[in-house]
Each structure stands twice: as structure tokens, then as C-alpha cells.
N, C-alpha and C positions, 0 to 999 in steps of 0.2 A: 504494500500500499504506500502511496506517495505521502510525503509530509504535508501537513497543513500549517497555516500561520495562526497564532493566537488571535482571537476575535474575528476570525473569518466565519462567514455563514453562507448558506446556500450551497454547501458542499455535500455530496452524497456519500454516506457511509454505508457499507454493506457487511452483512454477516452471513457466511455460508452455512447452511443447515445440512447440506450433502444428501438430501432426499427430497422428494416431491412434497411440497407443503401447500400446493395450490388449493386443496379442498379445506384447509384449515381457516379459521376466522379469528383466532386470538393470537396476537403477535406482540412481542416486547423486545426492545433493544436497550441494553445498558451500555453507556459510554462513560468512562471514568478515567481520571488520571491514576497512574499506578501508585502515586503517593500524594498525600494532601487531599484537599477538597475543592470542588468547583461549585456545584449548586445542586439542589434537588428540584427537579421538575415536578415530580410526584413524591410524596412522602410515604414510604412503606417501611414498617417496622422491621421487616426481614431483609432489607437491602443495606448495603454499605453506604455510609455517609459520603457525600461528594459525588454521587452518581447522577448522571442525566439519564432518566428513565423515560423512554418514549414507548407509547403503545399505539395500536391501530385506532383511528385511521391515519395517524402520522407515519406509522410503520407499514410498509406494503411489501408484497411479494414481487420480486424482480421477474419480468416476463421475457427478457432476452438474455442470451449468453453474454457475459462480460468477463474481462480479464482483470484480476486484482493482483498486482505484483506479477508473479509467474504462475498463478493458479486461475483456471477457468471456472467461473461460477456458472452453473447451468441454469437455464430458464426454469422458473418455478421451484428452485431449490435454495434461494437466498432471500434475505430481507434487505430492504433499503430504508434509510431515514435521511432526510435532508436537514442539515444543521440550521438552527435558528440563532439569531443574535444572542450572545451570552452563553451559548452551549459550550464552546471551546474557548475558555477565558484565560488560560495560562499556558505557558510553554512547558515542555517536558514530554515524558513518555506516557501515552494514553493507551487504553484498550477498549475494544468493543466486542459485545457478544449478543447473539440473538437467542430468543426463547420462543418456542411455538407450543401452544396447548392444542394438541390434536383432538383430545377428548378428555373427559374427566379422569380417565385412568392412563392417559398417555401424554407425557410432556417431553419435548425435545429441547435439550440445551446445546447450543453450538459451542465451538471452541473460541476462546479469546483470541482476537487479532490485535497485535500491538501496532501503534503508529506514533510518529513523532510530531509534536506541535512546536513550531519555531517561534521565536520572539517576533 
């Protein structure tokens, strides 16, 4: 994943789920600095402080194949979120992960993807 600049917005972040999630309707992406705090978009007692937590409809399923770094994310197998003003507010190493609730008994957690935010 390419680097971002602090206070940039309108940038698309993606989380590879590695399986078809097109029939699912409950999505979440957690974007957080690896150390310190940024902000809480939604406050959940079971989430780490400093996380930007976005859910659908802000988080959507990607519908075309894209390349992130050297990995191809296949259509209908990844989540997308477009950053808003204030989401990426400080420099450092950040990470992003997607979660999909397929059903009440099936929840998929993606792997964290790290990226750098520059000053």
C-alpha cells in the first residue's frame, strides 16, 4: 500500500477479506495508528482507543479487481472506505482491517494491513 500524508482525505483504503462477501450486508473497517490515539468515530467498549471505526454504508464491497502493493484484491472479496477529514490526523505507522458479519454465527476478520502516514 502506498503512503498517505497526515490530514489527507478522500483516499480509498481497502481490506482484503480473501473470499466472496458480496451477499453479506454488515461490514466494518478499523483504521488505527499502531501507537497512540487518533479519534473514535464510533465508541465501542470492545474496541481499542484511537481507532477510526467505519461501518456500512460508508464501508462497501469492492466490485472490480484492484492491485494493492503487489497483491491483487479480487472483485467482491475486499472492503473499501474513503477517508474523511480528520481520519488520518498524525504521521506514523497505521493499520487497517476489515470485518464482515456473514450471519449471526459466522464472522470473518481480515488481516491487518500496515501503511505509513507522512508529515
